[in-house]
PARO-268963 format. One record per residue: residue number from 1; residue in one letter; x, y, z of N, C-alpha, C in turn. Coordinates in Angstrom, 3 decimals. Example, Ala and Ser with C-alpha at 12.3 -4.5 7.8 and 13.67 -1.06 7.14 Angstrom:
<node 1,A,<13.190,-5.690,7.800>,<12.300,-4.500,7.800>,<13.200,-3.300,7.800>> <node 2,S,<12.850,-2.250,7.080>,<13.670,-1.060,7.140>,<12.900,0.030,7.870>> 
This chain:
<node 1,M,<0.806,-1.200,0.031>,<-0.034,-0.007,-0.032>,<0.847,1.249,0.028>> <node 2,R,<0.398,2.311,-0.690>,<1.129,3.537,-0.755>,<0.622,4.476,0.377>> <node 3,G,<1.479,4.731,1.341>,<1.130,5.641,2.420>,<2.204,6.731,2.513>> <node 4,H,<1.787,7.829,3.188>,<2.687,8.977,3.284>,<2.364,9.681,4.557>> <node 5,A,<3.430,10.169,5.279>,<3.208,10.874,6.570>,<3.235,12.338,6.337>> <node 6,F,<2.380,13.078,6.968>,<2.331,14.534,6.949>,<2.376,15.045,8.348>> <node 7,V,<3.384,15.769,8.703>,<3.545,16.353,10.055>,<3.156,17.796,9.973>> <node 8,L,<2.014,18.172,10.624>,<1.512,19.559,10.561>,<2.348,20.471,11.465>> <node 9,H,<2.786,21.602,10.844>,<3.663,22.533,11.653>,<3.538,23.912,11.041>> <node 10,L,<3.389,24.908,11.897>,<3.415,26.304,11.504>,<4.880,26.775,11.450>> <node 11,P,<5.351,27.382,10.386>,<6.721,27.812,10.285>,<7.071,28.735,11.450>> <node 12,G,<6.179,29.536,11.933>,<6.536,30.481,13.013>,<6.680,29.840,14.420>> <node 13,A,<6.182,28.570,14.533>,<6.234,27.915,15.766>,<7.567,27.201,16.024>> <node 14,T,<8.617,28.001,16.113>,<9.969,27.402,16.200>,<10.155,26.502,17.290>> <node 15,A,<9.471,26.591,18.359>,<9.660,25.750,19.576>,<9.248,24.316,19.233>> <node 16,R,<8.361,24.206,18.248>,<7.912,22.838,17.867>,<8.609,22.213,16.696>> <node 17,L,<9.519,22.886,16.053>,<10.186,22.419,14.823>,<11.006,21.160,15.091>> <node 18,D,<11.786,21.194,16.143>,<12.619,19.958,16.440>,<11.712,18.716,16.681>> <node 19,N,<10.589,18.909,17.329>,<9.662,17.830,17.552>,<9.045,17.348,16.249>> <node 20,A,<8.704,18.273,15.365>,<8.146,17.904,14.061>,<9.170,17.071,13.238>> <node 21,R,<10.446,17.480,13.310>,<11.433,16.728,12.640>,<11.639,15.319,13.218>> <node 22,A,<11.659,15.285,14.543>,<11.751,13.958,15.230>,<10.603,13.016,14.875>> <node 23,L,<9.368,13.548,14.763>,<8.272,12.711,14.380>,<8.439,12.143,12.966>> <node 24,L,<8.920,13.007,12.055>,<9.167,12.577,10.694>,<10.188,11.499,10.631>> <node 25,T,<11.305,11.628,11.407>,<12.305,10.640,11.424>,<11.856,9.284,12.032>> <node 26,A,<11.100,9.429,13.102>,<10.754,8.241,13.865>,<9.593,7.371,13.234>> <node 27,C,<8.803,8.027,12.389>,<7.523,7.338,11.949>,<7.791,6.147,11.031>> <node 28,G,<9.003,6.034,10.469>,<9.350,4.893,9.727>,<8.703,4.758,8.390>> <node 29,M,<8.303,5.892,7.731>,<7.704,5.861,6.459>,<8.039,7.172,5.719>> <node 30,A,<7.817,7.169,4.417>,<8.100,8.422,3.709>,<7.150,9.470,4.138>> <node 31,G,<7.598,10.696,4.157>,<6.770,11.749,4.702>,<7.390,13.118,4.511>> <node 32,E,<6.780,14.128,5.053>,<7.169,15.563,4.956>,<6.571,16.356,6.077>> <node 33,I,<7.220,17.507,6.360>,<6.615,18.446,7.236>,<5.708,19.316,6.336>> <node 34,W,<4.462,19.392,6.798>,<3.443,20.151,5.998>,<3.196,21.473,6.615>> <node 35,T,<3.288,22.514,5.855>,<3.099,23.885,6.377>,<1.644,24.092,6.716>> <node 36,A,<1.337,24.285,7.956>,<-0.064,24.427,8.431>,<-0.589,25.837,8.050>> <node 37,V,<-1.882,25.955,7.946>,<-2.526,27.213,7.730>,<-2.529,28.090,8.986>> <node 38,D,<-2.095,29.251,8.949>,<-2.111,30.245,10.065>,<-3.489,30.987,10.016>> <node 39,G,<-4.393,30.557,10.885>,<-5.703,31.115,10.910>,<-5.742,32.597,11.175>> <node 40,T,<-4.714,33.110,11.859>,<-4.718,34.547,12.214>,<-4.400,35.429,10.967>> <node 41,R,<-3.939,34.791,9.896>,<-3.648,35.499,8.667>,<-4.722,35.413,7.587>> <node 42,L,<-5.823,34.796,7.941>,<-6.929,34.659,6.988>,<-7.677,35.971,6.856>> <node 43,S,<-8.118,36.289,5.706>,<-8.890,37.569,5.458>,<-10.313,37.306,5.902>> <node 44,E,<-11.057,38.443,6.080>,<-12.447,38.308,6.416>,<-13.255,37.592,5.377>> <node 45,S,<-12.860,37.726,4.043>,<-13.615,37.036,3.015>,<-13.315,35.506,3.086>> <node 46,D,<-12.008,35.144,3.403>,<-11.658,33.712,3.559>,<-12.462,33.087,4.680>> <node 47,L,<-12.564,33.851,5.772>,<-13.256,33.291,6.970>,<-14.753,33.105,6.597>> <node 48,A,<-15.296,34.101,5.892>,<-16.739,34.029,5.593>,<-17.051,32.872,4.614>> <node 49,A,<-16.059,32.510,3.812>,<-16.203,31.438,2.792>,<-16.090,30.092,3.428>> <node 50,T,<-15.528,29.962,4.597>,<-15.264,28.650,5.177>,<-16.024,28.354,6.420>> <node 51,V,<-16.450,29.303,7.155>,<-17.141,29.125,8.445>,<-18.585,29.415,8.379>> <node 52,G,<-19.384,28.404,8.736>,<-20.841,28.577,8.826>,<-21.277,28.531,10.202>> <node 53,A,<-22.630,28.564,10.388>,<-23.226,28.516,11.725>,<-24.317,27.400,11.798>> <node 54,T,<-24.108,26.539,12.732>,<-25.093,25.434,12.995>,<-25.494,24.745,11.685>> <node 55,L,<-24.491,24.045,11.158>,<-24.696,23.307,9.926>,<-25.359,21.994,10.126>> <node 56,F,<-25.223,21.395,11.318>,<-25.922,20.176,11.646>,<-25.944,20.113,13.192>> <node 57,V,<-26.736,19.138,13.722>,<-26.946,19.026,15.124>,<-25.954,18.055,15.769>> <node 58,P,<-25.600,18.213,16.985>,<-26.046,19.346,17.823>,<-25.156,20.595,17.524>> <node 59,P,<-25.766,21.779,17.667>,<-24.971,23.008,17.437>,<-23.747,23.065,18.323>> <node 60,Y,<-22.624,23.460,17.711>,<-21.344,23.519,18.451>,<-21.537,24.585,19.533>> <node 61,A,<-20.894,24.333,20.630>,<-21.127,25.223,21.869>,<-20.370,26.513,21.839>> <node 62,F,<-19.287,26.605,21.001>,<-18.425,27.783,21.070>,<-18.096,28.324,19.727>> <node 63,A,<-17.706,29.634,19.701>,<-17.207,30.223,18.469>,<-15.881,29.628,18.122>> <node 64,L,<-15.599,29.455,16.807>,<-14.328,28.900,16.391>,<-13.221,29.981,16.497>> <node 65,S,<-12.090,29.577,17.090>,<-10.968,30.473,17.131>,<-10.232,30.467,15.774>> <node 66,A,<-9.331,31.448,15.637>,<-8.565,31.531,14.377>,<-7.693,30.273,14.245>> <node 67,A,<-7.098,29.844,15.342>,<-6.245,28.642,15.328>,<-7.031,27.391,14.896>> <node 68,E,<-8.264,27.278,15.429>,<-9.096,26.064,15.108>,<-9.499,26.085,13.589>> <node 69,I,<-9.758,27.284,13.096>,<-10.049,27.416,11.681>,<-8.842,26.999,10.862>> <node 70,G,<-7.652,27.501,11.205>,<-6.403,27.180,10.440>,<-6.140,25.662,10.536>> <node 71,C,<-6.393,25.082,11.741>,<-6.102,23.670,11.867>,<-7.070,22.840,10.984>> <node 72,F,<-8.365,23.188,10.946>,<-9.350,22.445,10.039>,<-8.865,22.609,8.621>> <node 73,L,<-8.542,23.767,8.155>,<-8.077,24.012,6.791>,<-6.850,23.248,6.472>> <node 74,S,<-5.962,23.087,7.483>,<-4.715,22.317,7.315>,<-5.036,20.850,7.045>> <node 75,H,<-5.966,20.281,7.830>,<-6.404,18.903,7.576>,<-7.049,18.812,6.222>> <node 76,R,<-7.828,19.721,5.835>,<-8.490,19.691,4.521>,<-7.427,19.620,3.435>> <node 77,Q,<-6.345,20.459,3.559>,<-5.326,20.443,2.604>,<-4.694,19.032,2.437>> <node 78,I,<-4.469,18.440,3.569>,<-3.808,17.088,3.535>,<-4.827,16.048,2.938>> <node 79,W,<-6.087,16.153,3.287>,<-7.056,15.253,2.696>,<-6.999,15.413,1.155>> <node 80,A,<-6.998,16.651,0.716>,<-6.902,16.885,-0.771>,<-5.595,16.325,-1.330>> <node 81,E,<-4.572,16.449,-0.637>,<-3.242,15.912,-1.145>,<-3.264,14.409,-1.179>> <node 82,I,<-3.874,13.737,-0.205>,<-4.000,12.256,-0.281>,<-4.772,11.860,-1.557>> <node 83,V,<-5.831,12.610,-1.860>,<-6.650,12.306,-3.128>,<-5.763,12.658,-4.374>> <node 84,R,<-5.124,13.851,-4.391>,<-4.303,14.246,-5.495>,<-3.216,13.289,-5.870>> <node 85,R,<-2.508,12.773,-4.835>,<-1.389,11.874,-5.038>,<-1.863,10.420,-5.253>> <node 86,D,<-3.160,10.231,-5.161>,<-3.700,8.846,-5.295>,<-3.094,7.862,-4.309>> <node 87,L,<-2.840,8.399,-3.058>,<-2.286,7.531,-2.016>,<-3.372,6.538,-1.538>> <node 88,D,<-2.920,5.441,-1.056>,<-3.881,4.547,-0.340>,<-4.317,5.040,0.981>> <node 89,F,<-3.379,5.736,1.686>,<-3.620,6.387,2.942>,<-2.607,7.456,3.270>> <node 90,G,<-3.013,8.330,4.151>,<-2.028,9.310,4.727>,<-2.090,9.191,6.286>> <node 91,I,<-0.933,9.432,6.863>,<-0.853,9.570,8.264>,<-0.680,11.070,8.583>> <node 92,I,<-1.531,11.591,9.367>,<-1.465,13.077,9.761>,<-1.064,13.133,11.203>> <node 93,L,<0.089,13.755,11.508>,<0.627,13.899,12.786>,<0.656,15.433,13.158>> <node 94,E,<0.025,15.829,14.210>,<0.140,17.211,14.715>,<1.407,17.296,15.533>> <node 95,D,<2.022,18.474,15.510>,<3.359,18.579,16.098>,<3.327,18.625,17.612>> <node 96,T,<2.159,18.434,18.240>,<2.100,18.170,19.633>,<2.458,16.723,20.026>> <node 97,A,<2.425,15.814,18.986>,<2.626,14.425,19.297>,<3.994,14.016,19.732>> <node 98,V,<4.097,13.144,20.652>,<5.404,12.532,21.092>,<5.234,11.059,20.771>> <node 99,M,<6.267,10.526,20.117>,<6.181,9.102,19.606>,<7.084,8.155,20.350>> <node 100,A,<6.531,7.031,20.673>,<7.322,5.896,21.150>,<7.444,4.964,19.945>> <node 101,P,<8.609,5.036,19.226>,<8.662,4.412,17.871>,<8.336,2.889,17.861>> <node 102,A,<8.809,2.129,18.853>,<8.541,0.740,18.861>,<7.074,0.383,18.900>> <node 103,T,<6.281,1.084,19.736>,<4.884,0.886,19.831>,<4.180,1.401,18.581>> <node 104,F,<4.626,2.572,18.085>,<4.039,3.107,16.881>,<4.116,2.144,15.670>> <node 105,V,<5.299,1.545,15.567>,<5.473,0.590,14.434>,<4.501,-0.578,14.532>> <node 106,Q,<4.272,-1.054,15.763>,<3.254,-2.127,15.971>,<1.860,-1.603,15.590>> <node 107,A,<1.529,-0.392,16.073>,<0.217,0.155,15.785>,<0.027,0.386,14.275>> <node 108,L,<1.103,0.863,13.562>,<1.010,0.992,12.157>,<0.737,-0.304,11.384>> <node 109,R,<1.429,-1.325,11.843>,<1.268,-2.688,11.236>,<-0.128,-3.175,11.426>> <node 110,L,<-0.717,-2.896,12.577>,<-2.095,-3.283,12.950>,<-3.049,-2.501,12.028>> <node 111,A,<-2.826,-1.220,11.846>,<-3.814,-0.381,11.194>,<-3.813,-0.567,9.683>> <node 112,E,<-2.683,-0.740,9.100>,<-2.549,-0.689,7.590>,<-3.508,-1.618,6.922>> <node 113,P,<-3.541,-2.914,7.369>,<-4.439,-3.816,6.580>,<-5.943,-3.454,6.697>> <node 114,H,<-6.241,-2.635,7.684>,<-7.703,-2.333,7.916>,<-8.097,-0.932,7.438>> <node 115,I,<-7.185,-0.165,6.961>,<-7.573,1.228,6.668>,<-8.445,1.320,5.465>> <node 116,G,<-8.315,0.361,4.505>,<-9.185,0.409,3.381>,<-10.688,0.185,3.722>> <node 117,G,<-10.912,-0.633,4.715>,<-12.259,-0.914,5.179>,<-12.811,0.108,6.180>> <node 118,L,<-11.899,0.583,7.054>,<-12.327,1.507,8.122>,<-12.368,2.936,7.719>> <node 119,G,<-11.474,3.361,6.800>,<-11.466,4.726,6.361>,<-10.712,5.728,7.196>> <node 120,L,<-10.959,5.695,8.518>,<-10.339,6.664,9.465>,<-9.995,5.916,10.728>> <node 121,I,<-8.742,5.934,11.060>,<-8.249,5.339,12.291>,<-7.468,6.371,13.114>> <node 122,Q,<-7.996,6.639,14.278>,<-7.379,7.610,15.204>,<-6.279,6.889,16.109>> <node 123,F,<-5.044,7.347,16.008>,<-4.052,6.774,16.965>,<-4.198,7.565,18.229>> <node 124,Q,<-4.910,6.979,19.172>,<-5.401,7.724,20.327>,<-4.253,7.763,21.425>> <node 125,T,<-4.406,8.793,22.237>,<-3.493,9.063,23.360>,<-4.061,8.476,24.686>> <node 126,R,<-5.257,7.937,24.608>,<-5.954,7.354,25.815>,<-6.890,6.332,25.322>> <node 127,P,<-7.262,5.370,26.177>,<-8.211,4.342,25.748>,<-9.580,4.891,25.384>> <node 128,A,<-10.251,4.199,24.422>,<-11.650,4.558,24.093>,<-12.534,4.271,25.257>> <node 129,K,<-13.556,5.124,25.489>,<-14.487,4.864,26.550>,<-15.823,4.385,25.955>> <node 130,G,<-16.549,3.588,26.740>,<-17.842,3.177,26.382>,<-17.852,1.993,25.423>> <node 131,P,<-19.041,1.683,24.908>,<-19.187,0.490,24.004>,<-18.307,0.597,22.731>> <node 132,A,<-17.748,-0.485,22.347>,<-16.919,-0.484,21.130>,<-16.863,-1.850,20.501>> <node 133,L,<-16.738,-1.873,19.170>,<-16.595,-3.139,18.407>,<-15.176,-3.431,18.248>> <node 134,L,<-14.684,-4.612,18.674>,<-13.338,-5.003,18.564>,<-13.045,-5.381,17.145>> <node 135,V,<-11.992,-4.789,16.504>,<-11.565,-5.150,15.150>,<-10.470,-6.119,15.067>> <node 136,D,<-9.359,-5.812,15.806>,<-8.164,-6.661,15.710>,<-7.173,-6.188,16.818>> <node 137,T,<-6.230,-7.060,17.079>,<-5.178,-6.727,18.072>,<-3.826,-7.239,17.524>> <node 138,T,<-2.797,-6.653,18.048>,<-1.359,-7.199,17.798>,<-0.599,-6.675,18.962>> <node 139,G,<0.101,-7.632,19.702>,<0.837,-7.212,20.874>,<-0.086,-6.512,21.845>> <node 140,P,<0.364,-5.326,22.316>,<-0.510,-4.566,23.233>,<-1.519,-3.715,22.559>> <node 141,C,<-1.376,-3.563,21.261>,<-2.260,-2.577,20.493>,<-3.584,-3.208,20.184>> <node 142,V,<-4.606,-2.415,20.391>,<-5.988,-2.825,20.189>,<-6.704,-1.894,19.225>> <node 143,L,<-7.333,-2.373,18.211>,<-8.055,-1.621,17.275>,<-9.538,-1.807,17.470>> <node 144,K,<-10.305,-0.773,17.755>,<-11.724,-0.849,18.020>,<-12.451,0.245,17.191>> <node 145,V,<-13.738,0.057,17.090>,<-14.619,1.126,16.584>,<-15.577,1.474,17.716>> <node 146,P,<-15.284,2.548,18.418>,<-16.154,2.989,19.562>,<-17.450,3.617,19.114>> <node 147,R,<-18.496,3.561,19.870>,<-19.745,4.254,19.602>,<-19.526,5.757,19.630>> <node 148,V,<-18.805,6.233,20.661>,<-18.495,7.632,20.753>,<-17.035,7.824,20.406>> <node 149,A,<-16.730,8.545,19.410>,<-15.309,8.700,18.989>,<-14.547,9.603,19.873>> <node 150,G,<-13.231,9.411,19.983>,<-12.336,10.270,20.815>,<-12.280,11.626,20.288>> <node 151,P,<-11.912,12.606,21.152>,<-11.908,13.991,20.733>,<-10.604,14.556,20.158>> <node 152,R,<-9.591,13.719,19.941>,<-8.335,14.268,19.580>,<-7.935,13.919,18.146>> <node 153,T,<-7.199,14.748,17.509>,<-6.641,14.471,16.145>,<-5.096,14.485,16.239>> <node 154,T,<-4.521,14.123,17.262>,<-3.091,14.174,17.451>,<-2.384,13.392,16.322>> <node 155,T,<-2.936,12.122,16.020>,<-2.369,11.382,14.921>,<-3.503,10.567,14.356>> <node 156,Q,<-3.641,10.479,13.094>,<-4.710,9.731,12.462>,<-4.272,9.170,11.130>> <node 157,M,<-4.874,8.060,10.719>,<-4.632,7.513,9.404>,<-5.996,7.625,8.639>> <node 158,V,<-5.854,8.143,7.360>,<-7.004,8.436,6.534>,<-6.862,7.794,5.210>> <node 159,S,<-7.839,7.075,4.802>,<-7.788,6.451,3.455>,<-8.147,7.460,2.383>> <node 160,R,<-7.846,7.093,1.179>,<-8.097,8.035,0.049>,<-9.626,8.257,-0.073>> <node 161,D,<-10.410,7.150,-0.019>,<-11.873,7.349,-0.132>,<-12.463,8.201,1.001>> <node 162,A,<-11.952,7.982,2.241>,<-12.392,8.749,3.328>,<-11.988,10.198,3.173>> <node 163,A,<-10.770,10.443,2.709>,<-10.326,11.799,2.510>,<-11.164,12.583,1.502>> <node 164,R,<-11.519,11.892,0.451>,<-12.450,12.501,-0.589>,<-13.782,12.744,0.027>> <node 165,H,<-14.322,11.848,0.817>,<-15.623,11.984,1.401>,<-15.631,13.171,2.459>> <node 166,L,<-14.560,13.274,3.257>,<-14.568,14.341,4.280>,<-14.350,15.674,3.607>> <node 167,L,<-13.592,15.719,2.513>,<-13.506,17.015,1.808>,<-14.825,17.497,1.284>> <node 168,D,<-15.597,16.565,0.710>,<-16.888,16.970,0.153>,<-17.794,17.491,1.231>> <node 169,L,<-17.705,17.008,2.442>,<-18.589,17.385,3.527>,<-18.138,18.658,4.325>> <node 170,S,<-16.968,19.152,4.010>,<-16.396,20.184,4.843>,<-15.972,21.415,4.155>> <node 171,E,<-16.560,21.720,3.001>,<-16.233,22.968,2.298>,<-16.560,24.136,3.194>> <node 172,V,<-17.658,24.047,3.956>,<-17.980,24.977,5.032>,<-18.144,24.215,6.280>> <node 173,F,<-17.584,24.724,7.410>,<-17.599,23.976,8.694>,<-17.997,24.911,9.766>> <node 174,D,<-18.460,24.337,10.914>,<-18.954,25.126,12.047>,<-18.327,24.683,13.376>> <node 175,R,<-17.382,23.809,13.335>,<-16.796,23.326,14.525>,<-15.363,22.878,14.290>> <node 176,P,<-14.506,22.653,15.276>,<-13.128,22.186,15.094>,<-13.089,20.852,14.409>> <node 177,V,<-11.937,20.537,13.767>,<-11.863,19.313,13.036>,<-12.070,18.104,13.863>> <node 178,D,<-11.571,18.065,15.121>,<-11.784,16.896,15.973>,<-13.261,16.675,16.296>> <node 179,A,<-14.000,17.806,16.604>,<-15.411,17.686,16.782>,<-16.172,17.254,15.587>> <node 180,F,<-15.774,17.773,14.414>,<-16.371,17.368,13.148>,<-16.235,15.844,12.939>> <node 181,L,<-15.030,15.292,13.182>,<-14.809,13.936,12.942>,<-15.547,12.996,13.917>> <node 182,Q,<-15.868,13.543,15.112>,<-16.646,12.805,16.059>,<-18.076,12.636,15.582>> <node 183,C,<-18.552,13.513,14.743>,<-19.927,13.553,14.375>,<-20.283,12.543,13.244>> <node 184,H,<-20.149,11.262,13.473>,<-20.396,10.265,12.489>,<-21.838,10.189,12.027>> <node 185,W,<-22.765,10.671,12.863>,<-24.173,10.744,12.478>,<-24.313,11.673,11.286>> <node 186,H,<-23.393,12.599,11.167>,<-23.465,13.576,10.050>,<-22.523,13.086,8.875>> <node 187,T,<-21.290,12.681,9.232>,<-20.339,12.247,8.148>,<-20.603,10.909,7.604>> <node 188,G,<-21.268,10.024,8.339>,<-21.485,8.674,7.917>,<-20.247,7.812,8.070>> <node 189,L,<-19.181,8.297,8.690>,<-17.939,7.599,8.887>,<-17.553,7.598,10.339>> <node 190,R,<-17.685,6.440,10.894>,<-17.442,6.213,12.390>,<-15.922,5.961,12.589>> <node 191,P,<-15.196,6.913,13.248>,<-13.804,6.710,13.421>,<-13.456,5.479,14.238>> <node 192,A,<-12.427,4.764,13.804>,<-11.861,3.689,14.538>,<-10.780,4.265,15.528>> <node 193,S,<-10.562,3.525,16.597>,<-9.591,3.957,17.580>,<-8.561,2.898,17.855>> <node 194,L,<-7.293,3.312,17.924>,<-6.197,2.409,18.134>,<-5.413,2.898,19.378>> <node 195,Y,<-5.268,1.966,20.292>,<-4.608,2.302,21.589>,<-4.087,0.946,22.280>> <node 196,P,<-2.873,0.959,22.814>,<-1.872,2.027,22.766>,<-1.359,2.194,21.289>> <node 197,S,<-1.016,3.412,20.953>,<-0.681,3.700,19.602>,<0.780,4.172,19.430>> <node 198,G,<1.483,4.318,20.494>,<2.848,4.879,20.428>,<2.800,6.394,20.347>> <node 199,I,<1.628,7.026,20.561>,<1.469,8.415,20.498>,<0.954,8.974,21.808>> <node 200,R,<1.590,10.024,22.273>,<1.010,10.790,23.444>,<1.159,12.250,23.058>> <node 201,D,<0.417,13.092,23.826>,<0.530,14.542,23.702>,<1.740,15.035,24.458>> <node 202,S,<2.392,16.009,23.971>,<3.511,16.681,24.634>,<3.019,17.313,25.901>> <node 203,D,<3.744,17.169,26.986>,<3.335,17.738,28.275>,<3.533,19.293,28.200>> <node 204,T,<4.377,19.761,27.336>,<4.587,21.231,27.285>,<4.011,21.694,25.874>> <node 205,Q,<3.546,22.897,25.909>,<2.885,23.530,24.706>,<1.847,22.606,24.059>> <node 206,R,<0.947,22.120,24.809>,<0.025,21.091,24.333>,<-0.816,21.554,23.168>> <node 207,N,<-0.961,22.854,23.030>,<-1.741,23.364,21.957>,<-1.023,23.297,20.550>> <node 208,G,<0.329,23.220,20.619>,<1.082,23.019,19.439>,<0.913,24.134,18.407>> <node 209,S,<1.315,23.854,17.136>,<1.239,24.879,16.115>,<-0.213,25.215,15.695>> <node 210,T,<-1.059,24.181,15.773>,<-2.354,24.420,15.116>,<-3.555,24.269,16.164>> <node 211,G,<-3.275,24.120,17.401>,<-4.355,23.920,18.353>,<-4.928,25.282,18.791>> <node 212,P,<-6.004,25.264,19.605>,<-6.682,26.506,19.998>,<-5.775,27.329,20.901>> <node 213,E,<-5.934,28.659,20.822>,<-5.198,29.531,21.600>,<-5.592,29.419,23.099>> <node 214,R,<-4.693,29.633,24.000>,<-5.071,29.663,25.430>,<-5.590,31.009,25.753>> <node 215,V,<-6.823,31.098,26.254>,<-7.389,32.363,26.605>,<-7.772,32.358,28.070>> <node 216,R,<-7.404,33.421,28.810>,<-7.769,33.505,30.226>,<-9.170,33.979,30.396>> <node 217,H,<-9.968,33.167,31.102>,<-11.378,33.532,31.347>,<-11.575,33.745,32.811>> <node 218,S,<-12.627,34.601,33.158>,<-12.980,34.738,34.541>,<-13.622,33.436,35.078>> <node 219,L,<-13.726,33.337,36.416>,<-14.351,32.156,36.982>,<-15.708,31.895,36.429>> <node 220,L,<-16.544,33.016,36.377>,<-17.926,32.868,35.828>,<-17.888,32.366,34.495>> <node 221,A,<-16.971,32.943,33.612>,<-16.924,32.491,32.221>,<-16.476,31.032,32.139>> <node 222,R,<-15.561,30.593,32.959>,<-15.135,29.179,32.968>,<-16.258,28.265,33.311>> <node 223,L,<-17.048,28.665,34.366>,<-18.237,27.822,34.723>,<-19.186,27.808,33.567>> <node 224,G,<-19.414,28.867,32.921>,<-20.381,28.903,31.847>,<-19.849,28.013,30.702>> <node 225,R,<-18.567,28.034,30.388>,<-18.057,27.215,29.303>,<-18.110,25.740,29.712>> <node 226,A,<-17.891,25.454,30.959>,<-17.927,24.010,31.406>,<-19.363,23.504,31.267>> <node 227,W,<-20.348,24.306,31.603>,<-21.712,23.967,31.492>,<-22.023,23.735,29.980>> <node 228,A,<-21.670,24.672,29.164>,<-21.897,24.545,27.707>,<-21.244,23.274,27.109>> <node 229,R,<-20.029,23.027,27.572>,<-19.345,21.778,27.049>,<-20.068,20.525,27.502>> <node 230,R,<-20.542,20.431,28.763>,<-21.246,19.251,29.187>,<-22.548,19.091,28.365>> <node 231,R,<-23.200,20.192,28.192>,<-24.516,20.136,27.395>,<-24.208,19.629,26.026>> <node 232,Y,<-23.168,20.155,25.390>,<-22.808,19.727,24.027>,<-22.471,18.234,23.976>> <node 233,D,<-21.654,17.833,24.978>,<-21.212,16.446,25.008>,<-22.365,15.476,25.197>> <node 234,R,<-23.318,15.847,26.023>,<-24.492,15.031,26.221>,<-25.313,14.882,24.900>> <node 235,A,<-25.433,15.990,24.228>,<-26.142,16.003,22.998>,<-25.455,15.156,21.954>> <node 236,A,<-24.158,15.268,21.902>,<-23.338,14.448,20.914>,<-23.458,12.973,21.285>> <node 237,S,<-23.438,12.599,22.540>,<-23.600,11.217,22.915>,<-24.934,10.634,22.481>> <node 238,R,<-25.972,11.500,22.649>,<-27.309,10.990,22.196>,<-27.347,10.773,20.701>> <node 239,A,<-26.776,11.739,19.990>,<-26.671,11.601,18.504>,<-25.906,10.319,18.082>> <node 240,A,<-24.821,10.056,18.854>,<-23.973,8.903,18.529>,<-24.728,7.580,18.684>> <node 241,R,<-25.558,7.571,19.764>,<-26.390,6.331,20.015>,<-27.345,6.068,18.880>> <node 242,Q,<-27.790,7.093,18.168>,<-28.831,7.025,17.115>,<-28.159,7.070,15.737>> <node 243,S,<-26.859,7.064,15.618>,<-26.156,7.263,14.414>,<-26.461,6.186,13.343>> <node 244,P,<-26.746,6.545,12.101>,<-26.869,5.573,11.059>,<-25.567,5.111,10.477>> <node 245,A,<-24.442,5.673,10.887>,<-23.088,5.264,10.377>,<-22.863,3.771,10.715>> <node 246,P,<-22.214,3.081,9.788>,<-21.916,1.647,10.035>,<-21.253,1.384,11.352>> <node 247,A,<-21.798,0.492,12.216>,<-21.213,0.231,13.566>,<-19.807,-0.335,13.440>> <node 248,Q,<-19.512,-1.010,12.307>,<-18.238,-1.632,12.144>,<-17.230,-0.690,11.538>> <node 249,G,<-17.541,0.549,11.344>,<-16.676,1.588,10.762>,<-16.701,1.533,9.260>> <node 250,G,<-16.013,2.522,8.623>,<-16.010,2.636,7.194>,<-17.211,3.259,6.664>> <node 251,L,<-17.164,3.515,5.387>,<-18.276,4.248,4.690>,<-19.338,3.196,4.288>> <node 252,A,<-20.598,3.729,4.313>,<-21.704,2.812,3.951>,<-21.709,2.541,2.474>> 
C-alpha cells in the first residue's frame, strides 16, 4: 500500500520544529513536514467562505478560534493531497505528538491492513470509553470502533476514499476538526480507535502549532463554558447512539 506521513507545523512555531522533525524521522515511512494554515492571517472574506453557523446538530457550543479554523483548513489540505497523489492512505501527525517508535510501528502494522475498510483510524493518546466493536489486536495494540469517537486528532490514518468524502462534507464547517470527525451521524464515517498507539501529547505547549489559543477567562466564564461543554457532550452522545453510520466503521 502507498502511504505517506504529513507532520503539521506552522513555520513560526519554532519551539515545535525539532519535535516535528523527530516525528518525521521516527515514523518509519516516507513523509514531509506540512506547512499548516495560520488562521490569524486569513482575510475576512476567507473566513466568511469557510465558516458557517449550525450546519448540523447538535449546534457547536463555542465560536471557532482563528487557530481552530487554521487547523481544520490544514487537515483539509492534507485530505486533498491524499486524493491528488492517489495515496492509499495518509498519516497526519500534529506537532504536539510525542512518539514511542517501537509501539508506533506495531500500531502502524495493525492499522494498515484495515484502513481500506475502516477509512479513518485515530491513533489515540488514551483508551476509548464506552461500548466499542473490537476489530483486531497485535501485541499490546487494540483496534476498535467505539460508539463515541475520541476528541483528539493528534495522529490519524485516513484512506483516500475517506479523505475525498470528508473533503466533500467540509467545504464550510462550524466546529473544530476533531469535533467534526466525532460527528459520524453527520459524516457517515465512524472513526476507529487504536490504543496504545505509540502516541502521546507533549506535556509542554500542548496546543502546538495548530491547536486552539489559550485564553484566560473569569471564573464565571469558565463555569459557563464548562456547562456549555457538558451540554454539548451530552447531545453528541445522544446523537452517537442513534447514528446511522456503520457500527463496524468505514463508509456505507
